[in-house]
C-alpha positions, 0 to 999 in steps of 0.5 A, spaced: 242 142 339 241 149 343 236 153 345 235 160 344 241 161 348 247 158 348 246 152 352 245 145 349 238 143 347 234 139 352 230 135 348 232 128 348 230 123 343 226 117 345 223 111 342 216 111 340 214 104 344 209 099 341 203 102 344 198 099 349 193 093 349 187 092 351 185 096 359 190 093 365 188 088 369 185 088 376 188 087 381 188 084 389 191 090 394 192 083 397 195 078 394 199 071 397 205 074 392 206 080 397 207 076 403 215 077 403 220 074 408 222 080 413 227 077 414 230 078 408 227 085 406 226 091 410 219 092 411 221 100 410 223 099 403 218 098 399 222 098 392 225 091 395 219 088 395 217 089 388 225 088 386 223 080 390 217 080 386 220 080 380 226 076 382 222 070 386 215 070 384 215 071 376 220 067 371 223 072 366 219 069 360 213 072 364 215 078 364 213 083 358 219 087 357 216 091 352 210 093 356 215 095 361 218 099 356 212 102 354 209 104 361 217 108 362 216 111 355 209 114 359 212 116 365 217 121 360 211 124 357 208 125 363 215 128 367 215 123 372 222 121 371 224 117 377 219 112 376 221 112 369 228 109 371 225 104 375 221 101 370 226 102 364 231 098 369 226 093 370 225 092 362 232 092 361 234 086 366 227 082 363 228 083 356 229 077 352 231 080 346 237 085 345 233 090 341 228 091 346 233 091 352 237 097 348 230 100 347 229 100 355 237 103 356 236 109 351 229 111 354 232 111 362 238 115 360 233 120 357 230 120 364 236 121 368 238 126 362 231 130 365 234 129 372 240 132 370 243 126 373 248 126 367 253 120 370 247 116 370 245 118 363 251 117 360 251 109 363 245 108 360 247 111 354 253 107 353 250 100 355 245 101 349 251 103 345 255 097 346 248 092 345 248 095 338 242 091 336 239 096 332 242 102 328 236 106 330 237 105 337 244 106 337 244 112 333 240 116 338 244 113 344 250 116 340 247 123 339 243 123 346 251 121 349 254 127 346 249 131 349 250 128 356 257 129 356 256 135 353 253 137 360 257 134 364 263 138 361 266 133 357 266 137 351 272 134 348 268 128 347 262 130 345 263 132 337 266 124 336 259 121 339 255 127 335 259 124 328 258 117 330 251 118 330 249 120 322 255 116 321 251 111 322 244 113 320 245 118 315 237 120 315 238 122 323 235 129 323 236 130 329 243 127 329 245 133 324 243 138 327 246 136 334 253 135 329 251 142 326 251 145 334 258 141 337 262 144 330 259 151 331 261 151 338 268 149 334 268 155 330 267 150 324 261 155 321 261 153 314 260 145 316 256 146 321 251 150 316 252 144 312 249 139 317 244 144 319 241 144 312 242 137 312 237 136 319 233 141 315 232 137 309 230 131 312 224 135 316 228 137 322 225 145 322 225 148 329 225 154 332 232 152 336 235 150 328 233 156 324 237 161 331 242 157 331 243 157 323 241 165 323 248 165 328 252 162 324 250 166 318 251 172 322 258 171 324 259 170 317 257 176 315 250 174 311 246 179 316 240 179 312 238 171 310 241 171 318 235 176 319 230 172 315 231 166 319 231 170 326 224 172 323 222 165 321 224 161 328 219 167 331 214 165 328 214 158 328 215 159 335 208 163 336 205 157 332 208 152 336 206 155 342 199 156 339 198 149 338 199 147 344 194 152 347 189 149 343 
């Protein structure tokens, strides 16, 4: 859970969603539903109009919360985090199942974290954890919560949540990496290396992991192996950059 320096990894786990179906249907720019009571809504507050439409015009069962989660994730992927938080908030509100609601809260936390709104991110992840509907989503929420706590200065609690993530899902590769990061920060180098190895065996191989592992090995006096990992990290980073350019 670290970049090439000592800061925590700025990537966050988010779900992949359900995907999109047919193209969106067109809409009327001035449908009757947009007639809003001005005594109840400030005409300047455009978001209040959307909220009023949700609550007054659409029965809960007619709102496709799964699609809203997908749209929120699409916003995340194009770095439109404000829109993501609003969309995912609505998805959580209208979700008909705890699993969909939990997925919405996890991704809402990711959007807040990208905006460095740590308190809001912590609150969203905690909402997801409290639902405890899906082992996968709960594990992601726990490891993301650890990151948010770390960034907000509550480092003592971060390791606890990182450990809960891998207790919930022993095959959660990024969870093992994050646990290793927090163990490394506490000086528990050999335990951290075990976590990094678990993450690698489960398919999580990034330049940041390799560099973090190299740093731990260097502090243990394993200089040759550390140097090899640094070279491997540099090669992997160059490979990833080439892929992005292509």
